[in-house]
C-alpha positions in Angstrom: 33.9 -5.7 -32.3 31.2 -5.9 -34.8 29.7 -8.9 -33.1 29.6 -7.2 -29.7 27.9 -4.1 -31.2 25.2 -6.2 -33.1 24.6 -8.2 -29.5 24.3 -4.9 -27.6 22.0 -3.4 -30.1 19.8 -6.8 -30.1 19.7 -6.4 -26.4 18.8 -2.9 -26.3 15.9 -3.5 -29.1 14.7 -6.4 -26.7 14.6 -4.3 -23.6 12.7 -1.8 -25.5 10.0 -4.2 -26.6 9.9 -5.5 -23.0 9.5 -2.0 -21.7 6.7 -1.1 -24.3 4.8 -4.3 -23.3 5.0 -3.7 -19.6 3.7 -0.1 -20.4 0.8 -1.6 -22.4 -0.1 -4.1 -19.6 0.1 -1.1 -17.1 -2.3 0.8 -19.2 -4.7 -2.3 -19.4 -4.5 -2.8 -15.6 -5.2 0.8 -14.8 -8.2 1.0 -17.0 -9.5 -2.2 -15.5 -8.9 -0.9 -11.9 -10.6 2.3 -12.7 -13.7 0.4 -14.2 -14.1 -1.6 -11.4 -13.5 1.4 -9.0 -16.3 3.3 -10.8 -18.6 0.1 -10.6 -18.1 -0.7 -7.0 -17.8 3.1 -5.7 -21.7 3.6 -5.9 -22.4 0.2 -4.0 -19.7 1.0 -1.4 -21.3 4.3 -0.7 -24.8 3.0 -0.6 -23.8 0.4 1.9 -22.0 3.1 4.2 -25.1 5.3 3.9 -27.5 2.7 4.5 -25.6 1.0 7.4 -23.5 3.5 9.2 -23.5 1.7 12.2 -22.3 -1.6 10.9 -19.5 0.3 9.1 -18.4 2.0 12.3 -18.3 -1.2 14.1 -16.4 -2.9 11.5 -13.7 0.0 11.5 -13.7 -0.1 15.3 -13.2 -3.9 15.6 -10.4 -3.7 13.0 -8.8 -1.2 14.9 -9.0 -2.5 18.3 -7.9 -5.9 16.9 -4.8 -4.4 15.4 -4.0 -2.7 18.6 -4.5 -5.9 20.5 -2.2 -7.8 18.2 0.3 -5.1 18.3 0.2 -5.0 22.0 0.5 -8.7 22.5 3.5 -8.8 20.2 5.3 -5.9 21.9 4.7 -7.5 25.2 6.1 -10.8 24.2 9.1 -9.1 22.5 11.8 -8.7 25.3 13.4 -5.6 24.0 10.4 -3.7 23.9 8.8 -4.8 27.1 11.8 -3.8 28.9 12.3 -0.4 27.1 8.8 1.0 26.7 10.4 4.5 25.9 12.1 2.9 22.8 8.5 1.5 21.7 6.9 4.9 22.3 9.8 6.8 20.4 9.4 4.3 17.6 5.7 4.5 17.4 5.9 8.5 17.3 8.6 8.2 14.6 6.4 5.9 12.5 3.3 8.3 13.1 5.3 11.2 11.8 6.7 9.5 8.9 3.3 8.1 7.6 1.7 11.5 8.4 4.3 13.2 6.2 3.9 10.6 3.4 0.0 11.1 3.5 0.5 15.0 3.4 2.7 14.7 0.5 0.4 12.4 -1.4 -2.6 14.9 -0.5 -0.8 17.8 -2.1 
C-alpha cells in the first residue's frame, strides 16, 4: 500500500511540474504574440490606409474564390446537388452558430 501511495504522489508531483511548465510556456508565447502584434499593427494599418483599393480587391478575391470552391464542391457532392434545400438549411445553421459565437466573443 505504501508503494502505491508513493508512486501516486510522484505521479501527481510530476503532473504539477508539467502543468507549471505548460503555463510558463503559454505566458512566454502570449508575450511574444502580443509583441509581434504591436509591431505589425501599425504596418498593417498603414498599408490598409495607403492602399485601400488593393486591400478591398484582395478581400473580394478571397471571398469569391472561397464561394466558388464551395459551390464546386457542393455541385460534385451528389447529396447536396440532389437536395439543395438541405444545403441551404445547413448553410443557415452554420451562419447562426458562427454569428452566435462571434456575438458571445464580443460581449
